[in-house]
C-alpha positions in Angstrom: 59.3 141.0 82.5 62.8 139.7 82.1 65.4 142.4 82.8 67.8 142.6 79.8 71.1 144.4 79.6 71.4 147.1 76.9 73.6 144.6 75.0 71.1 141.8 75.2 68.3 144.2 74.2 70.3 145.3 71.1 71.0 141.6 70.2 67.3 140.8 70.6 66.5 143.7 68.3 69.0 142.6 65.7 67.7 139.0 65.7 64.1 140.2 65.4 65.0 142.7 62.6 66.6 140.0 60.6 63.5 137.8 60.9 61.2 140.6 59.9 63.3 141.7 56.9 63.3 138.1 55.6 59.5 137.9 56.2 58.5 141.1 54.4 60.9 140.8 51.4 60.5 137.1 50.6 57.9 136.4 47.9 56.5 133.5 50.0 55.6 135.7 52.9 55.9 139.4 51.9 53.2 141.9 50.9 52.9 143.4 47.3 54.0 146.9 48.4 57.4 145.9 49.8 58.1 143.2 47.2 57.5 145.8 44.5 59.5 148.4 46.4 62.5 146.0 46.6 62.4 145.4 42.8 62.7 149.2 42.2 65.2 150.0 44.9 67.3 147.3 46.6 66.8 143.9 48.3 66.9 144.5 52.1 67.6 140.8 52.6 71.1 141.5 51.2 71.6 145.1 52.4 70.2 145.2 55.9 72.5 143.3 58.2 71.9 145.4 61.4 69.6 148.1 62.7 72.3 150.7 61.9 71.7 149.7 58.2 68.1 150.9 58.5 69.3 154.4 57.4 69.4 152.9 53.9 65.6 153.0 53.8 64.0 156.4 53.0 61.5 157.7 55.5 58.2 155.9 55.3 55.6 158.2 53.7 52.2 158.5 55.3 50.7 159.2 51.8 51.3 155.5 51.1 48.7 154.7 53.8 46.3 157.3 52.6 46.5 156.7 48.8 47.0 153.0 48.3 44.3 150.3 48.6 44.6 148.1 51.7 45.4 144.8 49.9 48.9 146.0 48.9 49.8 145.6 52.6 48.6 142.0 53.0 51.5 139.6 53.6 51.3 136.5 51.4 50.9 134.4 54.5 47.8 136.4 55.5 46.1 136.3 52.1 42.5 135.4 52.3 42.2 136.2 56.0 39.8 139.2 56.6 41.6 142.1 58.2 40.6 144.9 60.5 41.1 148.4 59.0 42.2 151.0 61.5 42.5 154.7 60.9 44.6 157.4 62.4 44.4 161.2 62.0 42.2 162.4 59.1 40.6 165.7 60.2 40.3 166.5 56.6 40.7 164.3 53.5 41.6 160.7 53.5 42.9 159.4 56.8 45.9 157.1 57.1 44.8 153.4 57.3 46.7 150.5 58.8 45.3 147.0 58.4 45.8 144.3 61.1 44.9 140.9 62.4 46.3 140.3 65.9 49.0 142.9 66.6 46.8 144.9 68.9 46.1 141.9 71.0 49.8 141.2 71.4 50.6 144.8 72.2 47.9 145.1 74.9 48.4 141.7 76.4 52.0 142.7 77.0 50.9 146.0 78.4 48.6 144.2 80.9 51.7 143.0 82.7 52.7 146.6 83.3 49.7 147.7 85.2 49.0 146.9 88.9 46.1 144.8 90.2 45.7 147.4 92.9 44.8 150.1 90.4 43.1 147.8 87.8 41.5 145.0 89.8 41.0 141.8 87.8 37.5 140.5 87.1 35.9 143.9 87.4 34.7 146.7 85.0 36.4 149.4 82.9 35.1 152.5 81.2 36.6 153.9 78.0 35.9 157.5 77.4 37.8 158.2 74.2 37.9 157.8 70.4 36.3 154.6 69.1 34.9 154.3 65.6 37.6 153.3 63.1 40.4 153.5 65.6 42.3 150.5 66.9 42.0 151.8 70.4 38.4 150.7 70.9 39.2 147.0 70.2 42.6 147.3 72.1 41.1 148.7 75.3 38.3 146.0 75.3 41.0 143.3 74.8 43.1 144.8 77.6 40.1 144.7 80.0 39.2 141.1 78.8 42.8 139.9 79.4 42.4 141.1 83.0 39.0 139.2 83.3 37.1 142.5 83.0 34.4 143.9 80.8 34.3 147.4 79.4 31.7 150.2 79.0 32.2 152.7 76.2 31.5 156.3 75.6 31.8 157.3 72.0 33.9 160.2 70.9 34.7 161.7 67.5 37.9 163.7 67.9 37.7 164.8 64.2 34.6 166.7 64.9 36.1 168.4 68.0 39.2 169.5 65.9 36.9 170.8 63.2 35.0 172.9 65.7 38.1 174.3 67.3 39.7 175.0 63.9 36.6 176.9 63.0 36.7 178.8 66.3 33.4 177.3 67.4 34.6 177.0 70.9 31.1 176.9 72.5 30.2 174.0 70.3 33.4 172.2 71.1 32.7 172.7 74.8 29.1 171.5 74.4 30.3 168.3 72.7 32.9 167.7 75.4 30.2 168.2 78.1 27.9 165.7 76.2 30.7 163.1 76.3 31.5 163.7 80.0 27.9 163.7 81.0 27.5 160.2 79.6 30.5 159.0 81.6 29.1 160.5 84.8 25.9 158.6 84.2 27.7 155.3 83.9 29.9 156.0 86.9 26.9 156.9 89.1 24.9 153.8 88.1 27.6 151.1 87.5 30.6 149.8 89.4 33.8 150.8 87.5 37.3 150.6 88.8 39.4 151.2 85.6 39.2 154.2 83.3 40.8 154.9 79.9 40.5 158.5 78.7 42.5 161.5 77.5 44.0 164.1 79.9 41.6 166.8 78.8 38.6 164.6 79.3 39.9 163.4 82.6 40.2 167.0 83.8 36.6 167.7 82.6 35.3 164.6 84.3 36.8 165.6 87.6 34.9 168.9 87.5 31.6 167.0 87.5 32.3 164.0 89.8 34.7 162.9 92.5 36.6 160.2 90.6 37.8 158.4 93.7 34.3 158.3 95.3 33.0 157.0 91.9 35.1 153.9 92.4 38.0 154.6 90.0 41.3 153.2 91.2 43.4 153.4 88.0 43.5 155.7 85.1 45.1 154.6 81.8 45.7 157.8 79.8 46.4 158.3 76.1 47.2 161.5 74.3 50.4 163.3 73.6 51.0 166.6 75.2 51.5 166.3 79.0 54.0 168.9 80.2 55.4 168.3 83.7 53.3 171.0 85.3 50.1 169.5 83.8 51.1 166.0 84.9 51.6 167.3 88.4 48.1 168.9 88.3 46.6 165.6 87.1 48.4 163.5 89.7 48.0 165.8 92.7 44.7 167.6 92.1 42.6 165.5 89.7 43.6 162.1 91.0 44.3 163.4 94.6 47.6 161.4 94.7 45.7 158.1 95.4 44.6 156.9 92.0 47.1 155.0 89.8 48.1 157.0 86.8 49.4 155.2 83.7 50.2 157.6 80.8 51.0 156.0 77.4 52.2 157.3 74.1 50.8 155.4 71.3 49.1 155.3 67.9 47.7 152.9 65.4 51.1 152.7 63.6 53.1 151.8 66.7 50.9 150.2 69.3 51.8 151.8 72.6 54.8 152.9 74.5 54.4 152.6 78.3 55.7 155.2 80.8 57.9 154.3 83.7 56.5 155.1 87.2 57.3 158.6 88.2 60.0 159.1 90.8 60.5 162.3 92.9 63.6 163.2 90.9 61.6 163.1 87.6 59.8 166.3 88.6 56.7 165.0 86.8 58.5 164.6 83.5 57.1 161.5 81.8 59.3 159.1 79.8 57.9 156.5 77.5 59.6 153.3 76.2 58.6 151.6 72.9 57.5 147.9 72.9 60.9 146.9 71.5 61.7 144.9 69.4 58.2 145.2 67.8 58.7 148.9 67.5 61.6 151.3 67.9 61.5 155.0 68.8 64.5 157.3 68.1 64.9 161.0 68.8 66.6 162.4 65.7 67.9 165.7 64.5 65.1 167.1 62.4 67.6 168.7 60.0 69.7 165.5 59.7 67.5 162.5 60.5 70.2 159.9 60.4 71.7 161.6 63.5 70.5 160.8 67.0 70.2 163.7 69.4 72.2 163.5 72.6 70.5 162.4 75.8 68.6 165.2 77.4 68.1 167.0 74.0 64.9 167.7 72.1 64.5 166.2 68.6 61.9 164.8 66.3 60.4 161.3 67.0 61.2 158.6 64.5 59.2 155.3 64.6 60.1 152.0 63.1 57.5 149.2 63.4 58.6 145.6 63.0 55.9 143.0 63.1 54.9 140.3 60.6 51.7 142.2 60.0 53.3 145.5 59.4 56.7 146.8 58.5 57.2 150.6 58.6 60.8 151.9 58.5 61.8 155.3 59.8 58.5 157.1 59.9 58.8 160.6 61.1 56.1 161.3 63.7 54.5 164.7 64.0 55.9 164.8 67.5 59.1 166.0 69.2 60.5 164.7 72.5 63.5 164.6 74.7 65.9 161.6 74.3 66.2 159.7 77.6 68.5 157.0 78.8 67.3 153.4 79.4 65.6 152.8 82.7 64.5 149.5 84.3 62.7 147.5 83.2 63.6 148.9 79.8 67.1 148.5 78.3 66.7 150.9 75.4 66.2 154.7 74.9 63.1 156.5 76.0 61.2 159.5 74.7 60.1 162.2 77.2 57.7 165.1 77.3 56.3 164.3 73.9 54.5 167.2 72.2 53.5 168.1 68.6 56.6 168.9 66.4 57.2 172.6 66.3 54.9 173.2 69.3 57.0 176.1 70.5 56.8 177.9 67.1 53.2 177.5 66.1 49.7 176.9 67.5 48.6 173.2 67.4 45.0 172.1 67.4 44.8 169.1 69.7 41.1 169.2 70.6 40.2 166.6 73.3 43.8 165.4 73.6 
């Protein structure tokens, strides 16, 4: 990865933004939704000259992804090409859906360069114990394994069912389902050679209660899921992974791709910071009461996501997460988000299920 200065990274972002705006708002290349939006509002090709101008866009509404038919998001240049339909959320009612062609391959091929061969040996085997079904993650993890010359075993998981059980206070049923998922993973690990594991923090902890992960052959754990407070990270690193298995937490979703974490240093005190795959996606930590305003470094704020690919343009989407704004840190020359947790987590109980 080429090390950019913050100035170079900003210039890269501005150049990429200009290209993406031209793409999505030109009739020859854009999708019906954004072309129609421009007719009713303004032409971004004239108005958006820099990333600072993005504040002219309203916040992207997730209802657009729930309520509209998928073809409104197909760029003219992709017309006639069958697309994948990926879902996010959706415990009740219609889930948000994002269509895609190749973005997940680009995202995860790039991520492959950020994980070590020591922890994820090439030409070996992975196990994914996490949400599959309509989620982008299943194809993405298999692609990541394949990029590294590996094949992947899968344990299916329906997080919607777990959330439903917990919301209904059926905790014994939720635990039984979690045990069912973990038992399947244990069976694979006892009978097959696996060195790389993708799972969520809660499932990783449950797995460690039934099997010694190191002795089972796991050398690297790629973890997704949002809430990982420093004390929990320390427990995972020191107790669950015994300080000798590589730990790669990521913050990601169907709408962004994934933000990688920087390796922990002693001075981090187990506080994880994630960096977006800029310029394809930009994460900002904003004042929830004035979302055009960035929070100061070290302060908590709401996470705002802008996605900028030819397949998908999503300006200023307010995530249901909050985080601490962090300074750039090599190899990243842009802001990071740290200690991500559900928005309003300190004021209300959040059902996270297996995450």
